[in-house]
DRENVEX-407526 format. One line per field, with one value per residue: z, y, x of N, C-alpha, C in turn. Coordinates in steps of 0.05 Angstrom, whole numbers, always signed. Layout:
REM residues N
n.pz [Z, ...]
n.py [Y, ...]
n.px [X, ...]
ca.pz [Z, ...]
ca.py [Y, ...]
ca.px [X, ...]
c.pz [Z, ...]
c.py [Y, ...]
c.px [X, ...]
REM end
This chain:
REM residues 114
n.pz [+3118, +3152, +3188, +3216, +3243, +3275, +3306, +3333, +3362, +3394, +3424, +3451, +3482, +3516, +3571, +3594, +3582, +3610, +3663, +3666, +3660, +3707, +3744, +3732, +3747, +3802, +3817, +3804, +3838, +3887, +3883, +3886, +3939, +3967, +3951, +3976, +4029, +4033, +4022, +4068, +4107, +4091, +4100, +4156, +4169, +4147, +4176, +4228, +4220, +4209, +4257, +4292, +4269, +4275, +4330, +4346, +4328, +4362, +4349, +4357, +4353, +4339, +4294, +4252, +4208, +4202, +4151, +4118, +4130, +4112, +4058, +4041, +4051, +4015, +3966, +3967, +3974, +3963, +3908, +3874, +3886, +3873, +3818, +3809, +3825, +3787, +3741, +3753, +3756, +3703, +3680, +3702, +3678, +3626, +3623, +3598, +3573, +3511, +3481, +3443, +3400, +3404, +3418, +3453, +3495, +3512, +3530, +3573, +3609, +3618, +3645, +3695, +3712, +3715]
n.py [-600, -583, -550, -587, -616, -575, -563, -612, -613, -568, -586, -630, -603, -575, -585, -575, -520, -501, -512, -480, -429, -427, -428, -379, -344, -353, -334, -279, -264, -273, -234, -189, -192, -189, -138, -107, -117, -96, -43, -29, -34, +8, +52, +50, +61, +112, +142, +136, +161, +213, +227, +224, +264, +310, +310, +315, +366, +396, +410, +417, +377, +409, +442, +408, +376, +321, +313, +336, +302, +252, +264, +272, +220, +191, +212, +196, +140, +111, +121, +100, +45, +35, +38, -7, -47, -41, -55, -109, -131, -124, -160, -208, -210, -217, -267, -329, -391, -418, -446, -503, -516, -566, -614, -599, -580, -627, -652, -619, -633, -685, -675, -662, -710, -742]
n.px [+2552, +2592, +2564, +2533, +2572, +2592, +2546, +2539, +2587, +2579, +2535, +2558, +2595, +2563, +2552, +2601, +2607, +2563, +2578, +2624, +2602, +2571, +2613, +2638, +2597, +2594, +2645, +2641, +2599, +2625, +2664, +2633, +2614, +2663, +2679, +2640, +2651, +2702, +2690, +2660, +2700, +2733, +2700, +2696, +2750, +2757, +2721, +2742, +2792, +2775, +2751, +2796, +2828, +2797, +2792, +2846, +2858, +2829, +2779, +2710, +2650, +2609, +2611, +2609, +2567, +2523, +2505, +2545, +2589, +2569, +2561, +2613, +2634, +2604, +2622, +2676, +2674, +2626, +2612, +2655, +2650, +2597, +2601, +2633, +2597, +2557, +2586, +2599, +2547, +2531, +2566, +2547, +2497, +2511, +2532, +2519, +2494, +2497, +2443, +2425, +2375, +2321, +2346, +2386, +2355, +2333, +2379, +2390, +2350, +2367, +2414, +2395, +2376, +2421]
ca.pz [+3135, +3173, +3208, +3232, +3261, +3294, +3324, +3350, +3380, +3414, +3442, +3468, +3500, +3530, +3599, +3602, +3580, +3632, +3687, +3665, +3665, +3736, +3758, +3728, +3763, +3830, +3821, +3803, +3863, +3909, +3880, +3896, +3968, +3977, +3947, +3996, +4054, +4031, +4025, +4096, +4122, +4084, +4114, +4184, +4171, +4141, +4199, +4250, +4213, +4212, +4286, +4303, +4258, +4288, +4359, +4350, +4323, +4382, +4337, +4368, +4333, +4334, +4267, +4232, +4206, +4191, +4122, +4106, +4133, +4095, +4031, +4036, +4049, +3990, +3944, +3968, +3977, +3950, +3879, +3860, +3890, +3857, +3791, +3809, +3827, +3760, +3723, +3760, +3749, +3674, +3674, +3709, +3658, +3600, +3624, +3590, +3558, +3486, +3479, +3416, +3394, +3420, +3429, +3477, +3516, +3522, +3546, +3598, +3627, +3625, +3665, +3721, +3719, +3719]
ca.py [-619, -568, -540, -610, -621, -553, -567, -635, -605, -550, -603, -646, -585, -560, -589, -560, -492, -495, -511, -456, -406, -427, -420, -350, -330, -354, -316, -251, -260, -271, -208, -169, -194, -179, -109, -95, -119, -76, -17, -25, -29, +35, +71, +51, +74, +140, +154, +137, +181, +239, +232, +229, +289, +332, +310, +325, +395, +410, +418, +403, +366, +428, +454, +387, +364, +293, +315, +340, +277, +232, +272, +266, +191, +182, +219, +181, +111, +99, +124, +80, +18, +32, +32, -35, -64, -40, -71, -137, -139, -127, -185, -229, -211, -225, -295, -347, -414, -419, -471, -512, -527, -586, -634, -587, -580, -655, -656, -604, -650, -708, -666, -663, -738, -754]
ca.px [+2565, +2607, +2545, +2525, +2595, +2592, +2523, +2545, +2608, +2566, +2519, +2575, +2608, +2543, +2555, +2626, +2600, +2545, +2595, +2642, +2585, +2565, +2638, +2641, +2576, +2602, +2668, +2631, +2585, +2644, +2677, +2614, +2614, +2688, +2679, +2623, +2666, +2724, +2677, +2653, +2725, +2743, +2683, +2705, +2776, +2754, +2708, +2762, +2812, +2763, +2748, +2822, +2837, +2782, +2799, +2873, +2859, +2814, +2753, +2687, +2632, +2588, +2613, +2607, +2541, +2522, +2501, +2572, +2605, +2557, +2566, +2642, +2637, +2592, +2640, +2701, +2672, +2602, +2611, +2672, +2639, +2573, +2610, +2641, +2573, +2544, +2602, +2595, +2520, +2531, +2580, +2529, +2476, +2522, +2540, +2498, +2503, +2483, +2429, +2419, +2348, +2307, +2365, +2399, +2335, +2331, +2404, +2387, +2335, +2384, +2433, +2382, +2373, +2448]
c.pz [+3159, +3195, +3226, +3252, +3283, +3315, +3343, +3370, +3402, +3434, +3461, +3489, +3518, +3560, +3609, +3602, +3603, +3658, +3688, +3671, +3695, +3752, +3756, +3745, +3792, +3836, +3822, +3829, +3887, +3908, +3891, +3927, +3979, +3973, +3969, +4024, +4055, +4034, +4054, +4113, +4116, +4099, +4143, +4187, +4167, +4165, +4223, +4245, +4217, +4242, +4299, +4294, +4273, +4318, +4364, +4345, +4343, +4372, +4351, +4346, +4326, +4306, +4245, +4232, +4195, +4161, +4107, +4107, +4113, +4065, +4023, +4033, +4023, +3966, +3943, +3965, +3960, +3920, +3865, +3863, +3876, +3828, +3789, +3809, +3800, +3740, +3728, +3752, +3718, +3666, +3679, +3688, +3631, +3599, +3616, +3574, +3534, +3483, +3449, +3416, +3414, +3433, +3454, +3500, +3529, +3540, +3573, +3619, +3635, +3646, +3693, +3731, +3727, +3744]
c.py [-606, -558, -563, -616, -600, -556, -590, -628, -587, -566, -619, -628, -570, -562, -574, -530, -483, -493, -487, -431, -404, -418, -390, -334, -330, -336, -287, -245, -257, -244, -186, -169, -183, -149, -95, -95, -99, -48, -10, -20, -1, +56, +73, +65, +104, +155, +157, +158, +209, +246, +239, +257, +312, +333, +322, +355, +410, +419, +403, +394, +385, +439, +433, +375, +336, +294, +319, +315, +256, +238, +266, +236, +181, +188, +201, +151, +100, +99, +103, +51, +14, +26, +3, -54, -64, -57, -101, -147, -142, -153, -209, -233, -221, -255, -312, -370, -416, -446, -478, -525, -548, -606, -624, -586, -607, -661, -642, -620, -675, -700, -668, -692, -751, -744]
c.px [+2579, +2589, +2537, +2547, +2596, +2570, +2528, +2566, +2596, +2550, +2536, +2589, +2589, +2547, +2580, +2620, +2582, +2560, +2613, +2626, +2578, +2590, +2643, +2621, +2584, +2626, +2659, +2616, +2604, +2659, +2659, +2614, +2640, +2690, +2662, +2637, +2688, +2713, +2671, +2678, +2736, +2726, +2691, +2731, +2774, +2741, +2727, +2783, +2800, +2760, +2775, +2832, +2823, +2788, +2827, +2875, +2842, +2787, +2731, +2668, +2609, +2588, +2610, +2579, +2542, +2520, +2528, +2589, +2595, +2562, +2595, +2646, +2626, +2610, +2664, +2697, +2649, +2604, +2630, +2661, +2613, +2580, +2619, +2617, +2559, +2559, +2598, +2567, +2518, +2545, +2562, +2507, +2486, +2530, +2516, +2509, +2485, +2469, +2424, +2392, +2337, +2326, +2379, +2380, +2332, +2356, +2403, +2371, +2350, +2405, +2421, +2379, +2400, +2461]
REM end
């Protein structure tokens, strides 16, 4: 009897759970977008700081290779944000709504009609 009550409760809460999962997905996607925007801003600031530092010291660009600059940027910026993206993608993959057998499938089609 307890299992029937549990199944009925899960079925009745299906739409709520589905909406909550969608809300979580949207939040994670917005976090990914804001992280990417923040990363771009940091890259711009780091490049501007490097240019100002080298210019103030009278250093010419002859001794600086693009490879060295890009390597430093990757170490300072790319790696931490890559880890954030991996974490967010893992969260996205873990979000799911537990479906209950055939009755839940029918309810899913009813959601589309309503």
